[in-house]
N, C-alpha and C positions, 0 to 999 in steps of 0.2 A: 573276236572281241577286241575292242579298242583298248588302248593303254590308258590307265587312270592318270589324271593330271598330277603333276608332281607338287608335293607340298613344299613350303619354305624350308622345312627341315631337310628334305632331300637335296635341295640346292646347297644348303649349308654343309651337308655331308660331302658333296663334291668338292667344295672348297677345302674342307678339312682333310679330305683324302690326299690332295696334293701336299698339304702340310705334313701329313703323316708319312707320305712317300719321302719327303725331304728329310724328316727325322730318321726314318729307317735307313736312308743312305748316308747319314752323317757318321763321321768317325767316332764320336762319343757313343752313339747307339751301337755301332758295330763292336766297340770295345766292351760295352755292357753285355752284349750277347756272348762274346768270347769269354768274359769273366764268368758268366753264368754256366757256360758249357764246361769250363775248367772244374767247377764244383759238381755239377749235376751228373756228367757222364761217368767220372770215376766212382761217385757215390752209388749210382745205379748199378754199375758193373760189380762193385764190391758186394752190394746187397744181394744181387741175383746169384752170384757165386756162393755167398754165404748161405742163402736160402736153400739152394739146390745141393749144397754139400751134405746136408742131413740125409736125404733119401739115398744119395750116392754112397755115402759112407755106410749107412745101414745095409744097403744092398751088397756092396763089395767088400766091406770090412766088418761083418757082423760080430766077430769075436772081439775086435777092438771096441766097438760101440757098446758091447755088453759088459765092458769092464765096470766093476762096481766102484762107486765113489760114495762112501757112506751108505745110505739106504737106497740110493738110486744108481742107475747106470749112466754112462756117458751120453747115450742117445737122449735120455730125458733131460739131462743138463744142457746139452746142445740145443734141444728144442726150446727149452726155457730161455736160453740165452738169445734166441732170435727175437724175442719180445724186447729185451733190453737193447739189442743192437738197433732194432727199428726205431725205438724211442731216441737213442743217441743220434742216429742219422737225422731224424726229424728235428731234434734240438739244434744240431749243427746247421741244418738248412734254414731254420728260423733265424739263427744268428746271421748267416750269410744273406738271407733275403732282406734283412734290415739294411745291409749295405747296398744290395741291388736296388731297393726302393729309394734310397738316398740318391744314388746315381741317376735313376730314372726321373726323379723329381728335378734334379739339376738340368737334365736334358730338356724336360718340358718347360722349365722356367726360361731357359735360353731360347727355346722356340717361340714362346709367348713374347719375349722381349723383342725378338727379331720381327714378329708380326705386329709390333706396336703395342704390345700389352693387351690383355683382355680382362 
């Protein structure tokens, strides 16, 4: 089978690709990715450890997790706390993402200015 003729959009994409390569290799973009990594990696590690702490503690310290706190035991409180921790992490990410978006917008505006504005 032959190759389909390229549309004007495909040609424009090739031009855009080199622009995106320039942006991806720029110092501000690399700084943005590093900034995102500083937040995302620790938050992910914390959540995974916190999430798996419940089954590990229930399995290896059942007497401790069976400790009564009011009408429920620690295991139920820990399980309930995971919902709150997830919402807190999500809220912190939304706040951080607003900064990420501002930095990304600045990078794109500088790239458009360098291309003569669009």
